[in-house]
C-alpha positions as CSV (number, residue, x, y, z in Angstrom):
1,M,45.4,16.7,6.8
2,D,46.2,13.1,7.8
3,A,43.5,10.6,6.9
4,R,43.8,8.8,10.2
5,R,43.3,11.9,12.3
6,L,40.3,12.8,10.2
7,A,38.9,9.3,10.8
8,I,39.2,9.7,14.5
9,E,37.3,13.0,14.5
10,A,34.6,11.5,12.1
11,I,34.1,8.4,14.3
12,E,33.6,10.5,17.4
13,K,30.9,12.5,15.6
14,I,29.2,9.3,14.4
15,I,29.3,7.4,17.7
16,D,29.2,10.0,20.4
17,K,27.2,12.7,18.6
18,K,25.0,10.3,16.7
19,G,26.0,11.5,13.3
20,F,25.1,9.6,10.1
21,T,28.2,8.0,8.7
22,H,27.6,8.9,5.0
23,I,26.9,12.5,5.9
24,V,29.9,12.9,8.2
25,V,32.2,11.2,5.7
26,N,31.0,13.4,2.8
27,E,31.3,16.4,5.0
28,Y,35.0,15.7,5.7
29,L,35.7,14.7,2.1
30,N,34.3,18.0,0.9
31,K,36.0,20.1,3.6
32,F,39.6,18.8,3.4
33,E,42.0,18.6,0.5
34,L,43.0,14.9,0.2
35,S,44.5,12.8,-2.5
36,M,42.3,10.1,-4.1
37,E,44.3,7.5,-2.2
38,D,43.8,9.3,1.1
39,K,40.0,9.8,0.4
40,S,39.6,6.1,-0.2
41,F,41.6,5.2,3.0
42,F,39.7,7.7,5.2
43,T,36.4,6.4,3.9
44,K,37.4,2.7,4.4
45,L,38.9,3.4,7.8
46,T,35.8,5.3,9.1
47,Y,33.2,2.9,7.7
48,G,35.1,-0.2,8.7
49,T,35.8,0.9,12.3
50,V,32.2,2.0,12.9
51,E,30.9,-1.2,11.4
52,N,33.1,-3.5,13.5
53,L,33.2,-1.3,16.7
54,L,32.0,-3.9,19.2
55,T,34.3,-6.6,17.9
56,I,37.3,-4.3,18.0
57,T,36.4,-3.2,21.5
58,Y,36.3,-6.8,22.6
59,L,39.6,-7.7,21.0
60,L,41.3,-4.6,22.6
61,E,39.8,-4.9,26.0
62,P,42.5,-7.0,27.7
63,Y,45.2,-4.5,26.8
64,V,43.8,-1.1,27.8
65,G,42.9,-1.6,31.5
66,T,39.9,-0.3,33.3
67,K,40.7,3.4,33.3
68,R,38.4,5.4,31.2
69,Q,40.2,6.8,28.1
70,K,39.6,10.1,26.4
71,N,37.4,9.6,23.3
72,W,40.1,10.6,20.8
73,L,42.5,8.1,22.4
74,K,40.0,5.3,22.4
75,Y,39.2,5.8,18.7
76,L,42.9,6.1,17.8
77,L,43.3,2.6,19.3
78,Y,40.2,1.4,17.5
79,I,41.3,2.5,14.0
80,S,44.7,1.0,14.7
81,V,43.3,-2.4,15.6
82,Y,41.0,-2.1,12.5
83,Q,44.0,-1.6,10.3
84,L,45.9,-4.5,11.9
85,V,43.1,-7.1,11.9
86,Y,40.9,-6.2,9.0
87,L,43.2,-4.3,6.5
88,K,46.3,-6.3,7.3
89,T,48.4,-3.0,7.3
90,P,52.1,-3.6,8.2
91,D,52.6,-3.5,12.0
92,Y,55.3,-0.9,12.0
93,A,53.2,1.6,9.9
94,V,50.2,1.3,12.2
95,I,52.2,1.7,15.4
96,N,54.4,4.6,14.1
97,E,51.4,6.5,12.8
98,A,49.4,5.9,16.0
99,V,52.2,7.1,18.3
100,N,52.8,10.2,16.1
101,I,49.1,11.1,16.4
102,A,49.1,10.5,20.1
103,N,52.2,12.6,20.6
104,I,50.6,15.5,18.7
105,K,47.5,15.3,20.8
106,D,49.2,14.6,24.2
107,R,52.9,13.6,24.5
108,A,52.1,11.9,27.8
109,V,50.1,9.1,26.1
110,G,52.4,8.2,23.2
111,G,54.2,5.5,25.3
112,F,50.8,4.1,26.4
113,V,49.6,3.8,22.8
114,N,52.9,2.1,21.8
115,A,52.7,-0.3,24.7
116,V,49.1,-1.3,24.1
117,L,49.5,-2.0,20.4
118,R,52.8,-3.9,20.8
119,N,51.2,-6.0,23.5
120,F,48.2,-6.6,21.2
121,L,50.5,-7.8,18.5
122,R,52.5,-10.1,20.7
123,N,49.4,-12.2,21.6
124,P,47.0,-14.2,19.5
125,L,43.6,-12.6,18.8
126,R,41.2,-13.0,21.7
127,E,38.8,-15.9,21.0
128,I,35.1,-15.4,21.1
129,T,34.2,-18.2,23.4
130,G,32.4,-18.9,26.7
131,M,29.4,-16.7,25.9
132,D,25.7,-17.4,25.3
133,E,24.2,-17.3,21.8
134,I,23.2,-13.6,22.1
135,N,26.6,-12.3,23.1
136,T,28.4,-14.6,20.7
137,L,26.6,-13.1,17.8
138,S,26.9,-9.6,19.3
139,I,30.7,-9.7,19.5
140,K,31.4,-11.8,16.4
141,Y,29.4,-9.5,14.1
142,S,29.4,-6.3,16.1
143,Y,25.7,-5.8,16.8
144,P,24.4,-4.7,20.2
145,A,23.2,-7.6,22.3
146,W,19.7,-6.0,22.7
147,L,19.4,-6.0,18.9
148,V,20.5,-9.6,18.6
149,A,18.0,-10.7,21.2
150,Y,15.3,-8.6,19.4
151,L,15.9,-10.3,16.1
152,L,16.1,-13.8,17.7
153,K,12.6,-13.2,18.9
154,D,11.4,-13.4,15.3
155,Y,14.0,-15.5,13.5
156,S,16.2,-18.6,14.1
157,Y,19.8,-18.3,15.2
158,E,20.9,-19.5,11.8
159,D,18.8,-16.8,10.0
160,V,20.1,-14.0,12.2
161,E,23.7,-15.1,11.7
162,N,23.1,-15.4,7.9
163,I,21.7,-11.8,8.0
164,F,24.7,-10.5,9.8
165,I,27.1,-12.4,7.4
166,E,25.2,-10.8,4.4
167,Y,25.6,-7.4,5.9
168,S,29.3,-7.8,6.2
169,K,29.8,-8.6,2.5
170,V,30.9,-5.9,0.0
171,K,27.7,-5.5,-2.0
172,K,27.6,-5.1,-5.8
173,I,25.6,-2.1,-7.0
174,A,21.9,-2.8,-7.9
175,V,20.4,-0.6,-10.6
176,R,17.0,-0.3,-12.2
177,V,16.8,0.2,-16.0
178,N,14.6,3.2,-16.6
179,T,12.3,2.0,-19.4
180,L,11.1,5.5,-20.1
181,K,14.5,6.1,-21.7
182,I,16.1,2.8,-22.6
183,T,15.5,-0.9,-22.9
184,K,17.1,-3.4,-20.6
185,E,18.9,-5.0,-23.6
186,E,20.3,-1.7,-24.7
187,A,21.5,-0.8,-21.2
188,L,23.2,-4.2,-20.9
189,D,25.0,-3.8,-24.2
190,I,26.3,-0.4,-23.2
191,L,27.4,-1.4,-19.7
192,R,29.2,-4.5,-20.9
193,N,30.9,-2.5,-23.7
194,D,32.0,-0.1,-21.0
195,G,33.8,-3.0,-19.3
196,F,31.4,-3.7,-16.5
197,N,30.5,-7.2,-15.2
198,V,26.7,-7.1,-15.2
199,E,24.2,-9.7,-13.9
200,V,20.6,-9.7,-14.9
201,S,18.4,-10.0,-11.8
202,S,15.8,-12.8,-11.8
203,F,14.2,-11.2,-8.7
204,V,12.7,-8.1,-10.5
205,Q,11.9,-7.2,-14.1
206,N,14.4,-4.5,-14.8
207,G,17.1,-4.9,-12.2
208,L,20.8,-5.3,-13.0
209,V,23.6,-6.0,-10.5
210,I,26.9,-4.3,-11.5
211,D,30.4,-5.0,-10.2
212,G,32.3,-1.7,-10.3
213,N,32.1,2.0,-9.8
214,I,29.4,3.5,-12.0
215,Q,29.1,6.9,-10.5
216,S,30.5,8.6,-13.5
217,N,28.8,6.4,-16.1
218,K,26.8,8.2,-18.8
219,L,23.8,6.0,-18.3
220,L,23.5,6.9,-14.6
221,K,24.1,10.6,-15.2
222,T,21.4,10.7,-17.9
223,G,18.8,8.8,-15.9
224,K,18.8,5.8,-18.1
225,I,19.7,3.6,-15.1
226,V,18.9,4.4,-11.5
227,I,20.7,3.1,-8.4
228,Q,18.0,1.3,-6.5
229,D,18.2,-1.9,-4.4
230,L,16.4,-4.9,-5.8
231,S,14.0,-5.2,-2.9
232,A,13.0,-1.5,-3.3
233,Q,12.3,-2.2,-7.0
234,L,10.0,-5.0,-6.1
235,V,7.8,-2.7,-4.1
236,S,6.7,-0.7,-7.2
237,E,6.3,-3.9,-9.2
238,I,3.9,-5.2,-6.5
239,V,1.9,-1.9,-6.5
240,N,1.7,-2.5,-10.3
241,P,-0.6,0.4,-11.3
242,N,-2.4,0.5,-14.6
243,R,-2.0,3.3,-17.1
244,N,-4.0,6.4,-16.3
245,D,-4.4,5.4,-12.6
246,N,-4.4,8.0,-9.8
247,V,-1.6,7.0,-7.4
248,L,-0.5,8.4,-4.1
249,D,3.1,7.8,-2.8
250,A,2.4,9.0,0.7
251,C,6.0,9.0,2.1
252,S,7.9,9.4,-1.1
253,A,11.4,10.8,-0.4
254,P,14.0,10.1,-1.9
255,G,11.6,9.4,-4.8
256,G,13.0,6.2,-6.3
257,K,9.7,4.2,-6.0
258,A,7.6,7.1,-7.4
259,S,10.0,7.3,-10.4
260,H,9.7,3.6,-10.9
261,L,5.9,3.8,-10.7
262,S,6.0,6.5,-13.4
263,A,8.0,4.2,-15.7
264,I,5.5,1.3,-15.1
265,M,2.7,3.7,-16.0
266,N,4.6,5.1,-19.0
267,N,4.1,8.6,-17.8
268,T,0.3,8.3,-17.9
269,G,-2.2,9.1,-15.1
270,T,-1.0,11.0,-12.1
271,I,1.4,10.2,-9.2
272,H,1.2,12.4,-6.1
273,A,4.6,12.2,-4.3
274,C,4.5,13.6,-0.8
275,D,7.1,14.4,1.8
276,I,7.4,16.7,4.8
277,H,10.7,18.3,4.0
278,Q,11.3,21.1,1.4
279,H,14.8,20.1,0.7
280,K,13.7,16.5,-0.1
281,I,11.0,17.8,-2.4
282,K,13.7,19.7,-4.3
283,L,15.8,16.6,-4.6
284,M,12.9,14.6,-5.8
285,D,12.0,17.2,-8.5
286,K,15.6,17.1,-9.7
287,L,15.5,13.2,-9.8
288,F,12.2,13.1,-11.7
289,A,13.4,15.7,-14.2
290,N,16.6,13.7,-14.8
291,N,14.6,10.4,-15.1
292,G,12.1,11.8,-17.6
293,N,9.1,11.4,-15.2
294,T,6.4,13.8,-16.3
295,N,3.3,12.5,-14.5
296,I,4.5,13.1,-10.9
297,K,3.3,16.0,-8.8
298,T,5.3,16.7,-5.6
299,Q,3.8,18.2,-2.5
300,I,5.0,19.1,1.0
301,V,2.5,17.5,3.3
302,D,2.5,15.1,6.3
303,A,1.0,11.8,5.2
304,R,-1.2,11.9,8.3
305,D,-2.7,15.2,7.2
306,L,-3.8,14.1,3.7
307,I,-7.1,12.9,5.1
308,N,-7.9,16.7,5.7
309,H,-7.5,17.6,2.1
310,G,-10.8,16.1,0.8
311,L,-9.1,13.1,-0.8
312,E,-11.2,10.2,0.6
313,N,-11.8,7.5,-2.0
314,S,-9.6,9.3,-4.5
315,F,-6.8,6.9,-5.4
316,D,-6.6,3.6,-7.3
317,H,-3.3,2.9,-5.4
318,V,-1.8,4.2,-2.2
319,L,1.8,3.3,-1.5
320,A,2.9,3.9,2.1
321,D,6.6,3.2,2.3
322,V,6.6,4.2,6.0
323,P,9.4,5.4,8.3
324,C,10.9,2.4,10.1
325,S,13.8,1.1,12.2
326,G,15.8,0.3,9.0
327,F,17.1,-3.1,10.2
328,G,16.9,-4.3,6.6
329,V,19.5,-1.8,5.4
330,M,22.2,-2.1,8.2
331,G,24.6,-3.5,5.6
332,H,25.2,0.0,4.3
333,K,23.8,2.2,7.1
334,V,26.6,1.0,9.5
335,D,25.8,3.4,12.3
336,L,22.1,2.5,12.6
337,K,22.6,-0.4,15.0
338,Y,24.2,2.0,17.5
339,H,21.6,4.8,17.2
340,M,18.4,2.8,17.3
341,N,16.9,1.4,20.6
342,L,13.6,-0.1,21.8
343,D,12.1,3.2,22.7
344,S,12.8,4.5,19.2
345,I,11.0,1.4,17.8
346,E,7.9,2.1,19.9
347,E,7.8,5.6,18.6
348,I,8.2,4.4,15.0
349,K,5.4,1.8,15.4
350,L,3.0,4.5,16.6
351,L,3.9,6.7,13.6
352,Q,3.3,3.8,11.2
353,Q,-0.1,3.1,12.8
354,E,-1.1,6.7,12.4
355,I,-0.1,6.8,8.8
356,L,-1.9,3.5,8.1
357,E,-5.1,4.7,9.7
358,S,-5.1,8.1,8.2
359,T,-4.2,7.1,4.6
360,W,-6.4,4.0,4.2
361,P,-9.6,6.1,3.6
362,L,-7.9,7.7,0.6
363,V,-8.1,4.4,-1.4
364,K,-11.1,3.9,-3.7
365,K,-13.3,0.9,-3.2
366,G,-11.7,-1.9,-5.2
367,G,-8.4,0.0,-5.1
368,Y,-5.2,-1.2,-3.5
369,Y,-3.0,-0.1,-0.5
370,T,0.6,-1.2,-0.4
371,Y,2.5,-1.0,2.9
372,S,6.3,-1.4,2.9
373,T,9.3,-1.0,5.1
374,C,13.0,-1.5,4.9
375,T,13.1,-3.4,8.2
376,I,12.7,-7.1,9.1
377,N,11.3,-7.1,12.6
378,K,7.7,-8.4,12.8
379,E,6.4,-5.8,15.1
380,E,6.7,-3.2,12.4
381,N,5.6,-5.5,9.7
382,E,3.4,-8.6,10.0
383,E,2.1,-7.6,13.5
384,Q,1.4,-4.0,12.4
385,I,-0.7,-5.2,9.5
386,K,-2.4,-7.9,11.6
387,N,-3.5,-5.2,14.2
388,F,-4.6,-2.9,11.4
389,L,-6.7,-5.6,9.7
390,S,-8.3,-6.8,13.0
391,E,-10.3,-3.5,13.1
392,R,-11.6,-3.6,9.6
393,T,-14.0,-5.7,7.5
394,D,-13.3,-3.8,4.2
395,A,-9.7,-5.1,3.6
396,E,-8.1,-8.3,2.3
397,V,-4.4,-9.1,1.8
398,V,-3.6,-10.1,-1.7
399,Y,0.2,-10.2,-1.4
400,E,2.6,-10.4,1.6
401,K,6.3,-11.0,1.6
402,T,9.3,-10.6,4.0
403,I,12.6,-10.4,2.2
404,L,15.6,-11.4,4.3
405,P,18.9,-9.9,3.0
406,H,20.8,-13.2,2.6
407,I,18.1,-14.8,0.4
408,Y,18.5,-12.6,-2.7
409,G,21.6,-10.6,-1.7
410,S,19.4,-7.5,-1.4
411,D,18.1,-5.2,1.4
412,G,15.7,-6.6,3.9
413,F,12.2,-5.5,3.2
414,Y,8.5,-6.2,4.0
415,I,5.8,-5.6,1.4
416,C,2.0,-6.1,2.0
417,K,-0.6,-5.3,-0.7
418,I,-4.2,-4.9,0.6
419,R,-7.4,-4.6,-1.5
420,K,-10.1,-2.4,-0.3
421,I,-13.3,-4.4,-0.6
């Protein structure tokens, strides 16, 4: 099966049927027999076209006319422009393959595809000029105008542009050294001996940043290192439970933070890791077993229902890494910016509020509640906490931090630790 034809189908599933890029791509990679080269090309073509969709649409607009095109034809042109502009694929190869695909689908449009792409190549790239700040950022970095305006409400133009620039970079892989199984120094020696370029993070205690593909590395497979973004690692470090504490991870899946908390506690005490999906509980159990975590108990339960289980004043620490819009992780969740909208954010804010209010009573007096999100908009973060605290006299903030992606080269995150007075 041709990688370009598969990419067209995959993009249609992602954009029109609101599929998740990583799930759709993995589905196609598992379903079809492709060479390693074609797998890499298909993945790059699908991710790259989705990530730059609005920019590609803008560049192509003068050459396609106003007539509405069939979805497959539209995406055929998009992947062709992506190859020409971003991958610098030879012109003849792109045009020949595009025309061949068009003729297979509908011989009547082969000439149209040929004419559009040749006309595109004859002219200089369309300049991004004559627009206001919002639309300039929208087209230049391929983010919906409503989302640009939404972020500009909270941050300066320079910050928003720097966030988008950071998202467009190819990120190195951040890992956490699992101190239950190996020391940071031992992991460093092994990785460097294996030929990896490794940087030691100054942002978190046991974070490393690796340049290269470590998926088949023995340290990863045996749970001695864990793929985890630096900002996510910071969350557990801020929770910072003592040995033998009783800890609740209220929205635990996929389990990375619970596993990290277990390492900090050196497998003492108890961590209750909760989620509402059976398949995620199974994945967490597998992760914890591989990482050597023996003090974690998993449970299928909605965080909002925990208050009905007789758990008031039970926990030294509650971690609520709540569902959020995910605007801090758009660098690797490239479809999120097209799937999210203002109504979705309002629904998420309500869910966050419900989780906050129902899990706060579970903290012991003198205990701590840590609220975190992987988003950067203040409505879900600072304002959510401000509203929560305005109704209480038994709470004080002891730590609060917003992490913007371009500051540390990590995911965008918000962390707030509150002490129960």
